[in-house]
C-alpha atoms as one frame of an Amber mdcrd trajectory, in Angstrom:
protein
 -11.583   5.757 -30.840  -9.650   7.414 -27.990 -11.547  10.360 -26.533  -9.459
  13.530 -26.687 -11.489  16.324 -25.074 -12.666  15.918 -21.494 -15.512  17.382
 -19.474 -15.061  15.388 -16.243 -11.570  13.864 -16.340  -9.053  16.268 -14.811
 -11.584  18.391 -12.915 -12.138  18.920  -9.188 -15.318  16.868  -9.090 -17.023
  16.285  -5.748 -17.339  12.730  -4.461 -20.560  10.997  -3.490 -19.308  10.171
   0.032 -17.511  13.395   1.000 -20.407  15.112   2.787 -21.314  11.995   4.764
 -17.702  11.552   5.864 -17.523  15.125   7.105 -20.845  14.813   8.938 -20.017
  11.374  10.375 -22.867   9.654   8.548 -20.862   6.970   6.758 -21.720   3.414
   7.778 -18.472   1.572   8.478 -18.028  -2.154   9.039 -18.371  -1.923  12.813
 -21.721  -0.131  12.456 -23.489  -3.160  10.963 -25.573  -5.314  13.288 -28.132
  -8.108  12.973 -30.597  -9.655  15.405 -29.209 -12.418  17.620 -25.604 -11.334
  17.008 -22.691 -12.877  18.899 -19.444 -11.072  19.662 -16.046 -12.529  18.869
 -12.750 -12.118  20.732  -9.306 -13.691  20.317  -7.082 -15.121  23.053  -3.496
 -14.250  22.161  -0.065 -15.391  23.247   1.643 -13.568  26.087   5.019 -15.020
  25.039   7.205 -14.326  22.024   8.695 -17.820  21.761   7.313 -20.774  23.687
   5.780 -24.226  23.588   2.186 -24.529  24.747   2.371 -27.170  27.470  -1.214
 -26.859  28.675  -4.354 -25.260  27.283  -7.649 -25.609  29.163 -10.768 -23.974
  27.726 -13.349 -25.830  29.852 -14.156 -22.915  32.158 -14.550 -20.557  29.240
 -16.904 -22.967  27.472 -18.946 -23.409  30.641 -19.517 -19.680  31.110 -23.179
 -18.821  30.629 -23.627 -16.829  27.427 -20.603 -18.258  25.625 -21.599 -19.959
  22.370 -18.282 -21.312  21.134 -14.650 -21.576  22.146 -12.458 -22.747  19.270
  -8.849 -23.939  19.113  -6.755 -25.169  16.201  -8.466 -28.540  16.532 -11.719
 -26.877  15.449 -10.215 -25.364  12.302 -10.688 -27.753   9.352  -7.600 -26.504
   7.509  -5.498 -24.517   9.937  -2.720 -23.737   7.446  -4.702 -23.358   4.233
  -4.874 -19.573   4.038  -2.543 -18.351   1.302  -2.438 -14.725   2.463  -1.541
 -13.739  -1.103  -4.394 -13.941  -3.584  -3.529 -14.537  -7.220   0.101 -15.415
  -6.577   1.515 -17.738  -9.207   4.893 -18.406  -7.643   5.615 -19.783  -4.188
   8.164 -17.597  -2.431   9.469 -18.133   1.079   9.694 -21.139   3.355   6.667
 -23.394   3.083   7.231 -24.346   6.736   6.567 -20.736   7.698   3.000 -20.655
   6.406   0.877 -18.778   8.889  -1.552 -20.693  11.068  -5.034 -19.434  11.858
  -4.707 -20.571  15.483  -1.459 -21.691  17.113  -0.975 -25.424  17.602   1.759
 -26.502  20.004   4.025 -23.458  19.694   3.784 -19.671  19.639   6.326 -17.644
  17.697   5.435 -14.034  18.485   3.750 -12.011  21.189   0.078 -11.718  20.275
  -0.219 -14.874  18.158  -3.871 -16.104  18.131  -4.482 -19.292  20.118  -8.228
 -19.423  20.865 -11.250 -17.632  19.415 -14.404 -17.082  21.468 -17.954 -15.973
  20.591 -20.441 -14.871  23.253 -23.699 -12.972  23.707 -21.978  -9.703  24.611
 -18.493  -8.232  24.181 -18.120  -8.230  27.967 -18.902 -11.942  28.203 -16.419
 -12.690  25.428 -13.714 -10.828  27.373 -14.677 -12.691  30.553 -14.304 -15.983
  28.696 -10.768 -15.049  27.639  -9.894 -14.499  31.303 -11.021 -18.049  32.095
  -8.718 -19.722  29.565  -5.855 -21.509  31.316  -2.518 -21.766  29.546   0.931
 -22.939  30.532   4.020 -22.096  28.487   7.521 -23.500  28.266   9.624 -20.630
  27.028  11.992 -21.282  24.146  15.066 -19.293  23.139  14.053 -16.491  20.850
  15.894 -14.338  18.355  14.909 -10.706  17.900  17.620  -9.227  15.705  17.557
 -10.240  12.013  21.342 -10.234  11.703  21.600 -12.517  14.717  18.873 -14.693
  13.205  20.998 -15.161  10.073  23.776 -16.867  12.040  23.983 -20.678  11.767
  23.577 -21.228  15.514  20.579 -18.888  15.921  17.290 -20.318  17.234  15.154
 -21.436  14.302  11.681 -19.997  13.912  10.550 -22.499  11.252  12.458 -25.321
   9.619  16.240 -25.007   9.625  16.809 -21.615   7.970  15.615 -18.192   9.088
  16.410 -16.516   5.767  13.135 -16.686   3.862  14.066 -14.628   0.825  17.228
 -13.523  -0.955  17.175 -11.283  -4.014  20.113  -9.796  -5.881  21.037  -7.330
  -8.624  24.162  -7.772 -10.723  25.101  -5.268 -13.407  28.559  -4.383 -14.685
  31.815  -4.639 -12.724  31.314  -2.971  -9.362  34.817  -3.519  -7.978  36.490
  -2.077 -11.055  34.102   0.899 -11.077  34.793   1.741  -7.437  38.534   1.566
  -8.056  38.143   4.099 -10.865  35.784   6.411  -8.943  36.981   9.810  -7.807
  34.762   9.820  -4.706  33.083   7.063  -2.705  30.639   7.425   0.196  29.580
   4.633   2.530  27.053   4.485   5.364  24.748   2.189   7.294  21.117   3.226
   7.656  18.272   1.868   9.787  14.539   2.285   9.472  11.905   1.319  12.060
   8.775  -0.743  12.249   5.786   1.422  11.538   2.230   0.940  12.725  -0.481
   1.585  10.136  -2.477   3.544  12.733  -5.543   3.841  10.535  -8.556   5.344
  12.252 -10.915   2.413  11.700 -10.081  -0.874  13.438 -10.269  -4.133  11.525
 -13.907  -5.118  11.941 -16.802  -6.988  10.395 -19.992  -9.003  10.653 -20.560
 -12.561   9.396 -23.698 -14.644   9.037 -24.861 -17.857   7.344 -27.839 -17.258
   5.063 -30.705 -19.607   4.195 -28.701 -21.013   1.278 -25.859 -22.047   3.569
 -23.546 -19.323   2.271 -21.245 -17.556   4.715 -21.544 -13.817   4.209 -18.812
 -11.566   5.614 -19.332  -7.819   5.519 -16.064  -6.244   6.608 -13.371  -3.659
   6.095 -10.823  -5.065   3.666  -8.478  -4.194   0.845  -8.862  -7.669  -0.700
 -12.355  -8.928  -1.504 -10.850 -12.121  -2.915  -9.995 -13.367   0.580 -13.273
 -15.280   0.352 -11.136 -17.957  -1.286  -8.905 -18.145   1.776 -11.924 -18.430
   4.071 -13.265 -21.267   1.943  -9.896 -23.019   2.068  -9.765 -22.759   5.869
 -13.291 -24.124   6.294 -12.898 -26.740   3.587 -16.013 -25.661   1.691 -16.557
 -24.584  -1.937 -15.547 -21.016  -2.726 -19.071 -20.442  -4.023 -20.357 -20.773
  -0.449 -18.378 -17.796   0.854 -19.379 -14.236   0.019 -17.352 -11.205   1.061
 -18.919  -7.761   0.998 -16.749  -4.713   1.439 -17.672  -1.491   3.192 -16.436
   2.069   3.210 -12.927   1.784   4.671 -11.618   4.100   7.369  -8.005   3.732
   6.289  -5.842   0.723   5.600  -2.399   1.608   4.143  -1.746  -2.139   3.659
  -2.911  -3.064   7.158  -6.089  -4.592   5.727  -4.382  -6.396   2.865  -3.599
  -9.626   4.696  -6.148 -11.757   6.529  -7.499  -9.964   9.597 -10.958 -10.648
  11.077 -12.609 -12.579   8.255 -11.499 -16.094   9.174 -12.321 -15.647  12.885
 -15.774 -14.362  11.966 -16.375 -17.217   9.533 -15.237 -19.881  11.990 -17.550
 -18.664  14.743 -20.523 -18.071  12.469 -20.095 -21.447  10.777 -19.945 -23.212
  14.134 -22.856 -21.384  15.764 -24.994 -20.650  12.682 -25.578 -17.195  14.137
 -24.408 -13.732  13.099 -21.033 -12.889  14.621 -19.490  -9.463  15.013 -15.869
  -8.559  15.688 -13.720  -5.439  15.914 -10.082  -5.304  16.889  -9.330  -3.156
  19.880  -6.584  -0.563  19.547  -4.475  -2.976  21.593  -4.999  -5.750  19.039
  -4.257  -3.331  16.227  -1.049  -2.533  18.079   0.294  -6.072  18.439  -2.165
  -8.463  16.811  -1.271  -7.776  13.205   1.616  -6.905  10.895   3.745  -3.719
  10.659   6.137  -2.122   8.185   9.441  -3.978   7.859  12.391  -2.491   9.735
  15.531  -2.508   7.594  19.289  -2.406   7.935  20.731  -0.836   4.777  24.443
  -0.689   3.988  25.248   1.490   0.978  28.400   2.313  -0.936  28.147   4.771
  -3.835  30.844   5.996  -6.230  31.017   8.931  -8.652  33.402  10.817 -10.896
  34.629  14.249  -9.897  32.118  15.859 -12.275  29.236  14.049 -10.552  28.442
  11.056 -12.773  27.487   7.986 -10.759  29.793   5.044 -11.436  28.822   2.275
  -9.027  26.516   1.293  -6.202  26.756  -1.612  -3.809  24.161  -2.337  -1.147
  23.153  -4.909   1.425  19.528  -4.864   2.555  18.273  -6.852   5.551  14.602
  -6.827   6.532  12.965  -8.278   9.631  10.059 -10.478   8.574   8.919 -11.260
  12.089   7.620 -14.728  12.844   5.928 -15.581   9.531   6.559 -15.061   5.828
   3.425 -13.146   4.839   4.411 -10.683   2.066   8.031 -10.238   3.122   9.619
 -11.800   0.009   7.649  -9.492  -2.263   8.353  -6.401  -0.166  12.038  -7.270
  -0.314  11.870  -7.696  -4.091  10.403  -4.198  -4.401  13.206  -2.855  -2.219
  15.824  -4.605  -4.310  14.620  -3.309  -7.670  14.095   0.220  -6.292  17.381
   0.283  -4.345  19.281   2.319  -6.962  16.860   5.212  -6.810  15.720   6.951
 -10.024  19.290   7.091 -11.331  21.201   5.456 -14.143  24.109   3.600 -12.528
  26.209   1.448 -14.884  27.583  -0.872 -12.192  25.348  -2.283  -9.454  25.615
  -5.064  -6.910  22.814  -5.581  -4.386  22.218  -8.453  -1.978  18.951  -8.431
  -0.058  17.665 -10.733   2.663  14.422 -11.093   4.587  14.832 -12.909   7.880
  12.492 -14.587  10.346  12.623 -13.474  13.989  10.369 -13.798  17.031   9.187
 -10.242  16.545   5.700  -9.313  15.411   5.044 -10.068  11.753   5.748  -7.513
   9.048   4.019  -7.252   5.708   2.366  -4.732   3.395   2.537  -1.035   4.185
   2.106   1.960   1.908   5.306   2.242  -0.110   5.889  -1.524   0.031   9.676
  -1.589   0.432  10.273   1.609  -1.525  10.450   3.947   1.481  13.279   2.209
   3.293  15.668   2.236   0.341  14.688   5.802  -0.593  15.973   6.984   2.788
  19.323   5.352   2.006  19.815   6.246  -1.654  18.782   9.898  -1.197  20.976
  10.293   1.886  23.827   8.919  -0.218  23.165  11.465  -2.965  23.381  14.360
  -0.527  26.542  12.882   0.978  28.081  12.718  -2.493  27.066  16.318  -3.202
  28.828  17.471  -0.018  31.959  15.489  -0.826  32.012  16.825  -4.397  31.140
  20.354  -3.267  28.325  20.242  -5.820  24.741  21.530  -5.806  22.600  18.490
  -4.856  20.055  19.464  -7.522  22.684  19.502 -10.261  24.186  16.215  -9.051
  20.849  14.517  -9.384  20.089  16.053 -12.767  23.321  14.566 -14.136  22.101
  11.082 -13.235  18.305  10.946 -13.506  16.825   8.156 -15.580  15.506   9.140
 -18.977  12.768   7.391 -20.887  14.236   4.227 -22.407  17.136   3.975 -19.934
  17.966   0.564 -18.533  17.471  -0.195 -14.852  19.753  -2.415 -12.800  17.445
  -5.360 -13.534  17.794  -4.668 -17.291  14.312  -3.213 -17.781  13.741  -0.137
 -19.944  11.903   2.832 -18.450   8.707   2.897 -20.570   7.291   6.330 -19.694
   8.419   9.904 -19.185  10.696  10.781 -16.252   9.806  14.346 -15.254  12.318
  14.633 -12.437  14.186  17.651 -13.799  10.985  19.655 -13.672   9.841  18.074
 -10.408  12.980  18.918  -8.443  13.089  22.482  -9.776   9.451  23.137  -8.899
   9.807  21.553  -5.445  12.834  23.622  -4.427  11.406  26.806  -5.923   8.046
  26.360  -4.177   9.682  26.493  -0.739  10.010  30.238  -1.298  12.223  32.523
   0.815  14.036  30.823   3.657  12.484  31.334   7.093  14.321  33.117   9.869
  15.071  31.048  13.014  12.500  31.577  15.763  15.114  31.709  18.539  18.823
  31.764  19.312  19.033  27.969  19.672  17.143  27.341  16.454  18.669  26.429
  13.110  16.735  26.349   9.837  17.618  23.940   7.052  16.233  22.737   3.765
  16.324  19.419   2.019  14.680  17.535  -0.791  14.543  13.992  -2.039  13.616
  12.372  -5.338  12.045   8.969  -5.705  10.651   6.445  -8.100   7.824   4.035
  -7.348   6.215   1.325  -9.407   2.455   1.179  -9.786   0.616  -2.051 -10.444
   1.512  -5.491  -9.184   4.588  -7.396 -10.272   4.489  -8.848 -13.762   5.099
 -12.327 -12.292   1.585 -12.271 -10.822  -0.270 -12.070 -14.159  -2.626  -9.383
 -12.871  -6.147  -8.852 -14.218  -9.176  -6.749 -13.293 -12.751  -6.842 -14.603
 -15.525  -4.270 -14.735 -19.116  -4.163 -15.995 -20.758  -1.051 -17.417 -24.407
  -0.751 -18.427 -26.763   2.031 -19.521 -30.287   2.328 -18.137 -33.280   3.327
 -20.228 -33.177   6.911 -18.934 -29.544   7.359 -19.929 -28.062   6.874 -16.471
 -25.420   4.206 -15.944 -24.308   1.535 -13.504 -20.739   0.326 -13.042 -20.065
  -2.935 -11.244 -16.476  -3.475 -10.173 -15.079  -5.480  -7.257 -12.433  -2.923
  -6.287 -12.743  -1.647  -2.694 -12.508   2.080  -2.054  -9.717   2.589   0.453
 -10.513   6.274   0.854  -8.382   7.360  -2.073 -11.327   7.776  -4.422 -11.158
   4.458  -6.252 -14.932   4.470  -6.848 -14.864   8.122  -7.876 -12.221   7.429
 -10.504 -14.163   4.679 -12.254 -17.353   6.737 -11.954 -15.616   9.636 -13.719
 -14.240   7.372 -16.448 -17.670   5.918 -17.226 -19.386   9.313 -17.127 -16.780
  10.836 -19.436 -16.948   8.119 -22.064 -20.741   7.805 -22.017 -21.350  11.556
 -22.062 -23.584  11.665 -19.006 -23.449  13.735 -15.792 -21.286  12.381 -13.011
 -24.203  12.120 -10.583 -26.042   9.810 -12.982 -23.416   7.086 -12.693 -23.803
   4.650  -9.804 -20.885   2.415  -8.847 -21.512  -0.914  -7.143 -18.253  -2.212
  -5.695 -16.739  -4.807  -3.434 -19.051  -7.802  -3.446 -17.504 -11.116  -4.404
 -20.791 -12.561  -5.710 -22.267  -9.433  -7.323 -19.381  -7.440  -8.785 -16.790
  -8.707 -11.280 -13.562  -9.468  -9.479 -11.036  -6.682  -9.819  -8.203  -7.685
  -7.507  -6.685  -5.949  -4.543  -6.490  -2.290  -3.537  -2.742  -2.604  -3.167
   0.437  -1.835  -5.088  -1.061   1.428  -6.402  -2.943  -0.736  -8.889  -6.601
   0.309  -8.528  -6.714   3.092 -11.116  -4.266   1.301 -13.397  -6.163  -2.001
 -13.388  -9.826  -1.271 -12.560  -9.669   2.099 -14.275  -8.489   0.453 -17.485
 -11.084  -2.325 -17.142 -13.865   0.232 -16.685 -12.551   2.246 -19.608 -12.621
  -0.848 -21.838 -16.177  -1.738 -20.814 -17.413   1.864 -21.169 -15.766   2.159
 -24.593 -17.583  -0.989 -25.689 -20.929   0.521 -24.678 -19.984   3.858 -26.233
 -19.174   2.133 -29.534 -22.605   0.476 -29.613 -24.318   3.817 -28.973 -22.309
   5.637 -31.635 -22.895   2.917 -34.229 -26.649   2.950 -33.652 -26.748   6.768
 -33.591 -24.839   6.802 -36.870 -27.554   4.633 -38.402 -30.237   6.933 -37.043
 -28.484  10.113 -38.231 -27.224   8.631 -41.498 -23.654   9.703 -40.800 -20.303
   8.125 -39.879 -19.824   6.868 -36.319 -16.282   8.254 -36.187 -17.714  11.771
 -36.592 -19.943  11.434 -33.514 -19.395  12.298 -29.878 -21.563  12.165 -26.752
 -21.933  15.044 -24.310 -24.660  15.981 -21.818 -26.708  12.952 -22.926 -26.722
  14.142 -26.527 -25.106  12.302 -29.443 -23.974  14.813 -32.052 -21.772  15.232
 -35.094 -18.668  17.346 -34.765 -18.922  18.226 -38.458 -22.648  18.672 -39.109
 -24.502  20.700 -36.472 -27.910  19.408 -37.557 -26.895  15.815 -36.938 -27.794
  15.123 -33.308 -30.028  12.846 -31.289 -30.787  12.410 -27.612 -28.887   9.587
 -25.927 -32.140   8.225 -24.472 -33.624   7.836 -27.952 -30.585   5.841 -29.055
 -30.869   3.627 -25.989 -34.542   2.976 -26.685 -33.805   2.104 -30.303 -31.139
  -0.378 -29.115 -33.629  -1.920 -26.684 -36.277  -2.220 -29.391 -33.810  -4.005
 -31.652 -32.434  -6.272 -28.922 -28.979  -4.672 -28.969 -27.135  -4.983 -25.646
 -25.964  -1.725 -24.093 -23.914  -3.325 -21.375 -20.417  -4.735 -21.358 -18.172
  -6.835 -19.142 -14.497  -6.483 -19.946 -11.172  -7.477 -18.420  -7.901  -5.607
 -18.424  -4.788  -7.769 -18.419  -1.509  -6.200 -17.360   1.702  -7.201 -19.078
   3.289 -10.232 -17.477   6.449 -12.295 -17.475   7.135 -15.917 -16.664   7.617
 -17.049 -13.103  10.798 -16.276 -11.202  13.625 -18.621 -12.102  16.554 -17.153
 -10.159  17.148 -14.853  -7.222  19.204 -12.522  -9.446  16.553 -10.233 -10.874
  16.911  -9.764 -14.622  13.302  -9.520 -15.761  10.836  -6.670 -16.322   9.319
  -6.726 -12.833   6.869  -3.815 -13.184   4.707  -2.327 -15.889   5.823   1.242
 -15.232   7.049   3.779 -12.668   6.082   7.218 -11.498   8.603   9.824 -10.363
   8.481  12.717  -7.921  10.227  15.040  -5.493   9.451  16.280  -1.996  11.113
  19.297  -0.395  10.934  20.505   3.205  12.150  23.293   5.420  12.796  22.341
   9.046  13.780  24.107  12.221  15.999  22.243  14.680  16.244  23.151  18.367
  19.936  22.599  19.139  19.237  22.361  22.883  16.567  19.654  22.725  16.969
  18.041  19.305  13.324  18.740  18.459  12.675  19.082  14.727   9.715  21.064
  13.411   8.686  20.946   9.771   7.991  24.513   8.642   7.247  23.980   4.957
   6.499  21.015   2.741   6.202  20.676  -1.035   5.296  17.567  -3.011   5.676
  17.407  -6.797   4.565  14.270  -8.602   4.030  13.171 -12.174   0.654  11.422
 -12.073   0.476  10.886 -15.827  -2.994  12.406 -15.935  -5.057  13.417 -12.926
  -8.499  11.821 -13.131  -9.749  13.932 -10.204  -7.489  16.761  -9.078  -9.025
  16.989  -5.588  -8.485  13.300  -4.921  -4.973  13.417  -6.359  -3.986  16.288
  -4.088  -5.594  14.495  -1.146  -3.432  11.436  -1.757  -0.309  13.582  -2.062
  -1.056  15.397   1.188  -1.987  12.248   3.108   1.047  10.325   1.915   3.346
  13.204   2.829   1.893  13.430   6.347   2.407   9.711   6.908   5.927   9.939
   5.507   6.795  12.828   7.817   5.575  10.743  10.756   7.890   7.930   9.645
  10.721  10.460   9.465  10.327  12.127  12.850   8.207  10.308  15.425   6.711
   6.915  14.593   8.842   4.338  16.408   7.275   0.946  17.072   9.530  -0.591
  19.711   9.815  -4.130  21.044  11.915  -5.541  23.873  12.639  -9.247  23.345
   9.617  -9.442  21.094   7.237  -7.703  23.510   5.754  -4.467  22.087   6.126
  -1.421  24.323   4.736   1.281  22.034   1.622  -0.466  20.778  -0.975   2.219
  21.500  -1.393   5.831  20.442  -0.206   7.127  23.806   3.332   5.814  23.383
   3.320   5.415  19.603   3.167   8.955  18.295   1.605   9.835  14.945   1.630
  13.346  13.517  -1.322  15.605  14.230  -2.363  18.812  12.495   0.043  20.678
  14.790   3.007  18.631  13.551   2.384  18.979   9.817   2.463  22.278   7.914
   0.177  23.006   5.000   1.466  20.945   2.107   1.906  22.471  -1.324   1.010
  19.740  -3.822   2.086  20.328  -7.410   0.740  17.950 -10.042   2.696  17.192
 -13.205   1.009  15.393 -16.101   3.255  13.614 -18.576   0.211  11.716 -19.956
   2.605   8.848 -20.583   1.378   6.338 -18.005  -0.211   2.970 -18.618  -3.374
   3.824 -16.707  -6.547   5.214 -18.326  -5.924   8.311 -20.457  -2.184   8.120
 -19.652  -2.606   8.142 -15.861  -0.020   6.863 -13.408  -0.500   5.908  -9.748
  -0.233   8.239  -6.742  -1.341   6.375  -3.580   2.042   4.919  -2.643   4.427
   7.282  -4.498   3.123  10.147  -2.369   4.874   8.817   0.755   8.249   7.667
  -0.516  10.430  10.805  -0.591   9.243  12.466   2.637  11.652  10.871   5.117
  14.899  11.370   3.151  13.873  14.973   2.444  13.610  15.569   6.205  16.919
  13.816   6.901  18.670  15.946   4.284  17.102  19.111   5.717  18.337  18.255
   9.222  21.842  17.803   7.855  21.578  21.175   6.138  20.401  22.818   9.365
  22.863  21.423  11.914  25.420  19.389   9.972  24.652  15.931  11.376  23.991
  12.725   9.468  20.636  11.140  10.186  21.346   7.434   9.847  18.553   6.002
  11.978  14.872   6.841  11.592  12.817   8.254  13.099  14.846  11.378  13.847
  13.404  11.766  17.332  14.555  14.602  19.592  16.679  12.121  21.560  18.513
  10.846  18.481  19.081  14.320  17.085  20.240  15.594  20.495  22.840  12.847
  20.947  24.102  13.269  17.376  24.553  16.970  18.114  26.507  16.094  21.264
  28.788  13.794  19.258  29.377  16.545  16.743  30.325  19.052  19.452  32.688
  16.549  21.081  34.482  15.662  17.852
């Protein structure tokens, strides 16, 4: 029976880790230590494209205090790591599978070549200095469009295009010919560094059973399978244990430190510790994909969209990683949250000798949102129409068909979202000086939650009651900082009728907790929340059935609240939860449950033209901003920010607002300042001195407005919020800049230099 009235769900409940985080008492991965620990460092390529002609590690191995120096020859299966756990379909060039340590060739600046373990971090760094290497530079290619040309240098195999997706709906050419207005533009988005506070770090050791234990900061506990594949040992002999995570945003989704730790610990049989330096975070792991986006959009004179054509090109960097999937997300989301009867999209992901690109919060949705929302404002200007009204004429409705012929299964609350966002900006601010111009803009977006249906996603959770009426939840989902543990704690407490602080969640241990999949794709609440709900409902049903026997009443008339089972119809029919538990124990009735939630799935991909239901559901939202532009310098300041999002149902309002505020801040950084630059594959803005992220002085207080359609596929009608919270920020800023000073922002980020030169062009024209 579905519970209708809630005591915990939808409140502002405190979390069990909040005080410790504020006081700095949380134990993160880098804080763990064991006796006799070694320290691991990686020797990385100083070239973006080269053959390794000579590699001499003898001096490093001879250094006193160095325990192991490993090359690709010491890796049992150097190419066995899948990088994508649970994937059922191979996508991308098989030749481009990432290597743990480079063999005879390096393909990007920072590629790992040698791994070292020594008695101290200083000795490990000294050993790296003693490694002798000689390169023969090879021609490189650093622009994805150049890399697509037949005569371009090849990164792997004989084709640099690793993925190509398409949408085909209706007759685009005919629709454009019949359109009253057409707008076209080319947009560019940058690489983005995850810039999470906590570096990738961990500790590994081999226990007395010969099992490799890895305690580390990760979004994917199931990478123990990849470690086992690399070492060529049974998966049962690798255990991964997650920790509190100091940020990830997709940066800890792919393999990071775990294989290096396992290799060194397995070879030395000693504990090994490793933490990336900020430098390694800057160029030793993946970034957000930069995109080139060419859009053409048509409409009738009364504002109905008629056609959209787009070309999307993403830079994958030197290896495939998750690029094909990111591109697929971009392709499906490329229309925006609008019904367009005629659509043609061609999308490509291309190998280059740049640093790899892979998962990042928004997962391909942010780049296309910048383009499709800029196009909508351009259409509104050309039609002399209110941009709010233009969008309202074209928003998806529940049941509408997307460009990949999938029906929208839940409510689309965009009419309400855009109205509330614009209204919440309040009165327009006055310019602070004579060179200042104030403008406003907003952007709407849609974002899927949950992994693609091709991947046949599942998550498991275990719920059990103790004899005193408290409860334990075991679930393998890591807590990325978004409150994943708090959500499943609240779900169990609500359904079992016990106080929140009497539920203990054990998470993120591959050999102790049921596997629950990745903290990615805004899937944690959807998948693990539903799994926990199923398991808790099973336990609740047992309790109610036994209480019904004890009270001589019907189970469907009973509820549980404050550890009391009672009848909603007969006030004298009640019994303490503990007494019911004891009766179950006396009769040998189990009051624990392991259950698995299985998301809807489709068969594997058969063609690059996407025609299948790719996602289980979407969430929809709007962000609005007010900016002030200095016409003399091009500097843009965000004065006001509003985020409105349908979350289906908020499990914890505080955590929901926190995700909305954090996502908006990261999106505003993407819009205005975060610019990861490379010159011929060599990063030049890899640290936080040159690579600027927004601080509290750059971001205004954000007004987060929660809508609850209660129509989502998550527990109690919830939808996701982790990734959707970032998507609309950048196009909202771009549209506000246009409103303020009349220039088109076509290239993100809108740095002072770019805005200044666009203003100069405008004055000269």
